[in-house]
C-alpha positions, 0 to 999 in steps of 0.5 A, spaced: 877 059 697 882 061 691 884 068 689 886 071 682 891 077 684 892 082 690 894 088 690 897 092 697 897 099 694 891 100 689 888 107 688 882 104 682 877 100 686 874 105 691 875 111 695 883 112 697 889 108 697 887 101 698 888 093 698 885 090 694 883 082 693 880 079 687 877 073 688 876 066 684 869 064 682 863 067 679 857 064 677 854 070 673 858 069 667 856 076 664 857 077 657 863 083 656 867 081 663 874 084 663 875 078 668 873 071 666 880 068 668 876 068 675 870 065 673 872 058 676 873 057 683 879 054 683 883 059 679 889 062 681 891 061 687 889 058 694 887 063 699 892 062 705 892 064 712 899 067 710 896 072 705 890 074 710 895 076 715 898 079 710 892 084 708 891 085 715 898 087 717 898 092 710 892 095 712 895 097 719 902 099 716 903 107 717 908 108 712 903 107 707 896 109 709 891 105 706 883 107 707 881 100 707 880 094 703 876 093 696 874 086 695 872 084 687 873 078 683 870 073 681 865 074 686 866 075 693 859 073 695 860 066 691 858 061 695 865 058 695 868 064 698 863 066 703 867 063 709 874 066 707 870 072 706 866 073 712 873 071 716 877 076 713 871 082 713 870 080 721 878 081 722 879 087 718 873 090 723 876 088 729 883 089 728 884 095 722 880 100 726 877 106 722 878 102 715 873 101 710 871 095 706 868 096 698 865 089 695 863 088 688 858 082 687 853 080 681 848 079 686 842 084 688 842 086 695 835 084 696 836 077 693 842 076 698 842 069 702 842 069 709 849 067 709 851 072 704 848 077 708 852 075 714 858 078 710 855 084 707 853 086 715 861 089 715 861 092 708 861 099 708 860 100 700 856 094 697 857 095 688 851 089 687 848 087 680 851 084 674 855 087 669 851 088 663 855 090 657 849 094 653 849 099 659 856 099 660 859 106 661 866 108 662 864 114 665 860 111 671 864 111 678 865 105 682 861 101 677 862 098 669 855 098 667 848 103 669 844 097 671 850 096 677 848 100 684 853 103 689 850 102 696 853 106 702 851 101 707 854 105 713 855 113 710 862 113 712 864 114 704 864 120 701 864 120 694 859 114 693 
């Protein structure tokens, strides 16, 4: 898997202070996408074990309390990303007690493949649906266009 950027302290992509990983690879090609540089699966940097370990360490760092991990892109549920994302979310749930995981995808929840559903089992908040420029609204919370749906999958998130 490749990634575009990683932010160890982020207060924009989900509730609270978070770690946020923007992965590469997206087949949706939404008109008006603000992150077109992440569409190619090989764009950006190779996601390494070192970065995965750093994310886990930073989620557990008590000097800067982080509520959880946010995964965006690109698309974390792109078929090329499933294996690495599944490994990462399993580690977060096992090694980072009490941390939540938010994930943005252009795929619809009710249309996910079996492999994608394996990832979603570990997600607390899923924002699904392609960005639609004609439905864009900057006043929307956690999503870019009105067709996208915020799914609180565990009931833990308070502001969803």
